[in-house]
N, C-alpha and C positions, 0 to 999 in steps of 0.2 A: 573761526568761519565755521568748523567743523562743529564745536559747542552751539552755536547760532542756530545753526541749521538742524539740528535735534530738537532744540526749545521749541524753535518753529513748529516743527515738526507734534511735536506733542501737543501743544497748546491746541493746532489747528484739528488734529485728532478728535482731541476732548472737546472743542466747540463742532465740529461735527457730529460726536453723537448724541451732543443736546439739542440739536436744529434736527436732526433725523428727517432729510427731506425727503419727499416722496411722490409719488406721481399716481394717476387714477386711471387702469383703461377697462372700458366697459366692453364684454362680450355677446353678441347676439346668438340665441340657436330658436329653433321653431319647435314647440311641443307638441306634439301628436297627441290626439285624445287615445286613449285605452278602448280597444273594443275587444270586451270577454266574451268569448265563446261557450259557454255554462252547456257540458251535453249532461244528459242521462243514460249513464251506464246499468241501468239496472235492467233484469230480465223482461220486463213486461214490455219492451221495446226491443227485445231482442228480434220480433217480424221484421221491424222496420229496420232492420240495420243498414237494407242498399240505400233504402233515401234516407237517412242520416249522413251516411259516408258521401253521395253525392252533395247534400248543402255544405259538409266541412269543405269538399274539395272547392266547389266552387268558392265558398269566402277565400280561399287560402290564394285561388288563383286570378282574385276580383282585382285588378291593376287600380280601380277607384278605391279599391276600398285599403289596398295596401299603400295609397299614396295618401291615403287622407287618415287612415289607422293605424297604431300598435297592436296587432291580433297578438291576445292571450289565448292561450285555450285552458280551457277544466272540464274535469267530468264529474260526479257526483252520484253517489248511491245514499246509503246513511249518512256520509260526509264529503266534504269537501276533499279533492283531491287533484294535482296535479297532474295534466294532461300528457299520457306515456302514450296508449293502444287501448281500446277500446273490446271488453270483453262480452259486455252485455250480461253479467252474470250476477252480480249486486242483489241481494236477497231483498234488501228495501228500500225503500225512495224516500229522503228527507229532502224536498225544495225549501221549505224557508230556514232550516237549517245551511244551507250552500249559501243563500245569497246572506244568510248572516253574516258568514266567516267572509263575504266576498266585498262588505261591507265595512268590516274592521279593516281589510285587506288595503281595499282603495279608498278611506277617509278621505277627504279634503281632494280628492283629484277630478277631472274633468273625464267620465268613465262611462260607459253604455253597456249593455248587458245585450245578448243574445241570447237564449234558452231554447234549446231542444228536448222536449220534453213529450210526455204521452199525458200530464196533468195529473197522474194517480199517485198522490203520494199517502203511501203505508205508515209512517211514523212524524211523529212531529207534530207542531201546530199550521193549523191554518193558513197555508201559503198566501190565497185569493186577498184577505185581507191585509199580511203583510208586510205588503208591497208598498202602504202608505208611510211606514219607518226609513225606505231606502232614498239616497238619496241620488242616483243615478236610473235613468230609464229602462225599459226590458221592453226590449222587440222579442213574443213569444214566438213558436213555431211548433204548432201544434200538430206531431208526426202520430199516423195511424189512423184507426177507421172512428171516426168522429160519427157515425149513423148510432143511434138511441135504440137497441135491439130490447123488447120484452125481456125481461131477467129479475128471476129471483134467488135472493142470497142468504143466507147465515152470515151475517156481517160482525156480529161479535158476539160470544159468549164469555159470561162471565161467572168468575166459581174461585171459590178458596183454592190455594195451594195444599191444603192440609183439611182431615178431616178426623174428627173424636169417635170412635165405635161406639154405636150405638145410638150415636146420635143423628139428626137430620142436616143435610146441608141443602143451601141452594143454587141453583144453577138458573143464572139469567141468562137467557136465548133472545137476540136483538134477530128481528127477518125484515129485510127490507125489499121494496120492488119498485121497479122502473117499468111501466108501461101505462097504456092510456085507458082498458077496459077493468073491468071489478073480475079476480080472478080469485079461485077459493083453495085450498091446498090444504096438507097435512103436515103437522111439523112433529118428529118424532126423537126420542132423547133414548138411546141405546145404553147398555151395561153390560158389557163384554158381552157385543152383541144380541141382548137380549131387551126387549122394548120396555121401559120401565114409565114413560112417558109418551103421552099421544092427546093430539090438540089440533082441531081445524078451525084453520083461520079463513080471514077473507082481506084483502088487501085491493085497494081501487088507486087512482093518481090522487086522490087529495089525503087517503089516509093510507100511506105507502110505506107505513113504520107498524109493527106490532113487537112488542116488549112481551114476553112467554119466561113465569116463574116456575121451576119445579123444584119439590123437593124431596130429596131423595136420602133414603135411610143409609147408614154404614152401617151393614151387615157382619164385612170381615176384615180383618188388617190385612195391608197390602196396597198397592198398587192398581185401583181402576182404571180401564178404559172405557173411555167414556165415548161418543159420538151424534152430534145434532146432526139430523137429516132435514131438508124439506122437498117433496113431493115436486119434479120439476114440469113446466108447462111444456105441451106438448110442440110448442115448435121454439123451445130454447136453446139457444144457441152455445151460451157458456154455463155448462153444469158444475164444475170444477167447486163453485160457489155453493153449490148446493148442499156440503154436508161438510162437515168442522170437526175434527177429533180432537180432544185435550185428555189428560189425565190428572185422577185426583191420588192424589195417599192417603188413606187412613192407619191414623196409627191408635196405637193405645197406650196413653198418656195417664192411666193409673198408677196413682199413690197408693203401694201398697204399706200398708201400717200396720204394724203386729205390736197390739197392746200385753204384755206381759205381768203375769199378776200371781202371787201364790195363792190370792185371798177374791172371795165374791163381794163384790161393791156395789150399791148402784152408779158410783161412777165412771164405772168401765162402760155400762149402759149407756148413760148418757153422752160419755166422748164419741162412743159408736156412732150412735143415732147423729151426734153431728157434725164427726169427719166425714160420714156417707151420705150425708142432704146434700155432697157435692158426688155429683154422678161419676168424676175422673177419680175416685178415692175409695178403696175398699179398704176393711178393718176383719183383720184376724186376731184371735184372742189366744194366747197360749202361757203354758205354764213354764216357767224360768229353767224345767228339767230337759223341757225339750230338746230334741237333737236338733244342731248346729247349722245339717243340712235343708229343716226345714225353714231356715231363716236366711235362706242364701237369694232370695227374690226379693225380702223385706225391703223397701224403701227408708222406713224410715221406725225407730223406735221409740215406745211409750212403754216407758219402766214403772208401774205404778207398786208404791212402799218397796222398794228393793229391801231384801232381807241377806241372809248368807246364800240362799240357793242360787240367790243372781250371779254367782261370781263366773261362771261358763259366760254367762251373757256379755256382762261386762268384758272379760276378756276377747269376745267375738266382737266384739262393738268398738274397741279400742285398735283390734287388729284391721277392721274394716274402714275406720275412720268413720263411720259412720253418725247421721245428727242423731241426738235424743232427747224425748220430752221427761223428764223425770219427775212423779209427784210421789211426794211425800205426806205421810199424814201418821194416825196414832199406832199403827202396825209396822211404822219402819224402825229398821234395828241402823242406829245413827251411830254407832262401835265399825258396822263391816259399810255402810255408806261412806265414811271422813276416808277409809281406806282404799275404796273400787275405787271411788274417783278425784281431781284433785282444783276441781274449782272452785268447789265450797266445801264448809265444815259449820258443823253446828255442835256446841256444847249444850246437849238435852239436857231436861231438868227430871223426864218422864214423869212431868206434871203436864197436864191436857187444858188447853184454854180455847178461848172461841177468838178469831182472830177476822177482823171485819177489813174489807179491800178500799185501799185508797187509789184513786188514780192519782200519778205522777203527770203533771203535764210537760215534763220535759221528757218525755221519750219521744224516742226519735226514727227507733228503726223502721217503723213501719207504722204506717196509718190509724190510729184507733180510735179518733175521735170523736165516730159516730157509736162507741161502744161506752152504754150508761150502766150507773151500778144502782141505782133507783130503788130505794128498799132491799137491796139485795143479803141474804141472812150472812152469817157469819161463817167462816171454814174453823175446820178442827185440826190443831195440830200441837207440836208439845213445843211447850215454853223452852226457850234456849234462846244463847247470841247466833244469829247466823254470820259468818265471813264470807266473804267472795273474794277467792285466792287470786284470779285475774279478773282482767277489769270486764264489766258488764252494764247492764242498763236493764232499770225496772221498769216496769208498766204499773205496778200496782203494787204499794208499802202497805205497814202492817199498822193497824189501832187496833187495842186492845184495852178494854176497859176505858174507851173513851179517852187514851193517850197516844197521839200517833207518836210510833218508832221509826225511827232512820233504820228501818230494816226491809229488805226486800219480801213480797209476796210471792210476786210471779217476776223472775228475771230472765234475761236473754244474755247468754255468750256468743260470741262473734269472734273467729280468727279464720287463717286461709283456708284449714283443712276440713273447720268441724264446727259444725254450731249444737247450740243446746239450750234448752231452755229449764225452767224447772217451779214448779208450783209448790210452795211450801205449806201445801192443806188440802183435808180431804174434805169429801162432800160440797164438792162443786156442783154435783146433780143437782141442788136446791136452786142455786142458780139460772140453771135451767127451765127449770117450774116457775121460780120469778119472774124470766124475762117473758114467760108465755101468759101470767098473770096481767105482766102490763099491758102489753101489746095483743096478747090475743095471739101470737106465734114465738117460734124459737129463736126468731134471726139474730134477735142479739147475740143471745149465746153462741152460736152454731157460727156465727160471721167471725167473732173474737177467735172459735176451736181453730175455722177456717185461714184466718191471718197465722194464728201460730204455725199450721201445718205448712203452710204454703214459705212462711219466714226458715220452717227446717226442711222443706224440700228441696231448697235450691243448695246446689254443687260447686261451691267457690274455687276446688282443686282447679290448680294451673295444668295445664297441658305445652310440651314443648312445639308439639306439631298438631295444627288447629286446620281442618278443609271446611270449604266455602263451594257450596254448588246447588244445583236445584235438581230435584226428584223427577222434573218433568219439562223440558224445551221444546218451545213451538217451533220447530224447526230447528235444522243444524247452526246456522248462522249463529244462533244464541248461545251457542254450546260452548261455556268454559268451565273450566276447575281451579280455584284458587286455593293458595295455602298460604300459610304464616308459621314459619322454624324460629324456635326459639334455642339459642344455647345452653347448655346447663345449667347459666347464672342467668336465665328467660333474659336476657337481653337478644332481640332480632337478630339473625347473623344474613346476612346481606353476600356472604362469600360460598353458600352451601348448594350441593348440584342436588337438587328434585327431576324424579321422572316420576311419569304416571304412564302408569301401565294399562292398556285400555283394552278389557275384552269381548268380543259378541257374544249378547248370552245365546244367539240362536246360530251363527256359525261356528261359536268357539274360535274364532281367528281375532289373535291379539297382535297389539302393537304398543310400543312405545314412545312416549310425546315427550319431549324435554319440557322442564316449567322453566319459564323466562320470568329474572328478576322485573317487577313493575310497582317500583317504590318501594311499599314496607308492605309487601306479598310476592309471591310466584301463581305464574298463571300459565295453564296449558290451553290452547286455542284447539278446538273438537271441533271446529265448521267444515272439516272436512269428512265427516263420517257421513255414512247411511241412514237413514230415518231406522230406529230399533234400538232392543234392551240390549244396555252394555253395566259390565263389571268393571272397577278401575281399584288399582293400587299405588297410593304413593308413595313412594321410598324415596329418604334421606341418604344419599352416596359415604359410603364413610361409616355410618351410622346403621345400628339395627333398630330403628325408630322408623314403622309403616302405618299407613291407614286406609280403610279400604271403603267401599262405599258401590252403591248401585244408581242410574239414571235412564231415564226412555228419551228417545227423539222422534219428536212425530212428524207422520209426513204429510207436512203444511205448506206451500208455497204461500204467500202472501200476494205476492206478485200476481198472481194467477187469480186472484179473487175478480180483476176486471178485464172488463172485455172491449170495450167503447173510450175514447181519447175523450180528458174531462176538459174539453174546450170551453167550455162555459166559465170555469175555473181561471184558465190561464188568459181569458179576454180580462175577469175583474183583477188579473195581477197586471196585465198592460196597463190598463185603463186607469190603475190608481197609480202608476210612477211614470204618466206622460206618454206612454209607447203602443204601441198595437200590434195588434195579432196576426201571424200570418200561417201558410200551409206550405207544404214540399215543393207545389208547384208554383208559388208566388216569392221565389227565391229573388229571383230580378228586381220585385219589388219591393222587397227586405234593402239588397242594395243602393234601390235608388233615393230609398226612404233613407237610410244612413246616411248617404254622400250630398243629398240636397236640404238637410239638416242643418240649419245654424247654427244649435248648437251643440255639434261635434265638430265647429272647423277649427284648424290647427292656429297654437297661440305662439304667438311671437315673446320672447322672455329674455331678458337682458339678466348678465350678471358684472358687477362691477369688483374690479380685483383690484387693491391700494397694494403698491408694490414699493418698496423701500429702494431709493436710487445708491443705499450702502449697504454691504456687508460688516455686519456688527462680528462676525466672529475676526474678519481679517483686519478691521480697523481698532478692534483692542488686540489683535496681537502687535500690530505694531505701533500703538501707543506704549505697550508694556516692552517693547524692543529699543525704544527711543528712550524710553525714561532708564535702562537697562544700560546701553552705550553710554550715555552723558554721564552714568553714576561712575562706570567702570574707566573711563578718558578722565575724568576728573580724579577717582582716585591715585591711578598711576599716575595722573602729573603733579601731585601733592597740591593739590589746587581746593580738597575739602579741608 
């Protein structure tokens, strides 16, 4: 009987597992519409704090709203934030970005948005047209003064961040006007408080925008404080936007090139003319016996036909890892040159040959496709085999007596610490003359020399600590310093401790700011600094490694550029999303519109749960127990 019962339980459990009986249970719940209250937290709405807080309080206490909606609150300035408290201190307003982020969060849900703002957006795309892409209606509440006052404003100033010394840089000024009558005013551009541009303009209701362009000459190196101002109207209320300050850094980017030669040759004059055709380059001609102190400011060396007196120059170049352009010819001492450098050697036979250039179409270090060799005369050089001891690329190859040789005429070498070029022939001045004969200008030759100089002027030396910052910040909200730090193996170190020591140039007060890891770089937030000039030093803790710089923060608050609420754009946004525009005094009307709109009725949803009648774990345990018990009893009684 025991064995029969055990066998019955075994088969019963197995069959029950196979059948797996289930039953279905439906659960019903009511899902309310999400009412998203999106509040502008920028400084431009600070004067209307009381109105905003009253509206939020009424929405929170409204019984009709709480019965019909799930109330969720967010604030925004430059980006969307969960609602905690309102400080009204955000330095910029981006309504379109806040709406875009809400769209991602509430995609596929039944939601409505109540937007509290003055409608004045300072960054981002135009939100009034953005509403067409949203899948929820927006009920906009326009806070602030909607009266349109007569107003002149410098709406935008466009200029480059940097300018080169002795060059002219443009300043583009946008002047806007709000008003009905025609007005005339003066626009002034000041450099270090001195007027350098003045123009009288007229504006009207139909011609409410003017764009002016001033060309300013950069006469000295350094950070130049500039401002644009416009004469205010007699009864103008907002005069903060009648001026705008900015700064531009004038830099001397001249590449100092030294041509070192023991002999006088027409090539030297041709090279000097070609290099200095670009005003950002200057050339000095020196003897190889010159004191090395005279070479400290040299960025690039052109060594013309080196001989024994060049030994000190080569030692100095190797020590500095400077880039070099070597030109050889009939006066070159090849025994000395083969020993002085290791990149190439030549077995000279002291026999002179005329060498015609042949363009190598496979050259890829820089674009030389526009360079033409039409009717170019030959160069003159020593006959002999050229051996490149390191990997290089040839732009020009040699042809002697009609035979193209597999040897370079103009070759380039590129490694991590030093770049070098070598021309195996003299009399390239004839190429410049031929360029003029062909095109009535020297551009063909000068552009080639310019590209060679540009290639050699690039410094590819790796640095373990690199900084990223702007010389000028338009307001403290944008002020950031970033740094990238590598260990000795040049692998990014994300465990380092970096600090930035900031010192005010005016008050001499200093503070230390920790730099936080942001992915693949470190960053110091300087948004709490006052406008002014600052110096800083970034230090790597536990290493004797630091870098310094300076920057300026301008006294500019874009939120103060607006006086009136932009109800027109907010109306457009509401209309494009099938919503409505309200004012603070119409909060009750807003509540009625929300509670009476059939789009926002609560939805009853059901959830179907399929529940198994058996517990698999218990049933499997019972199955194992019966099989084990039957086997044990049979074994014990000798039935197996």
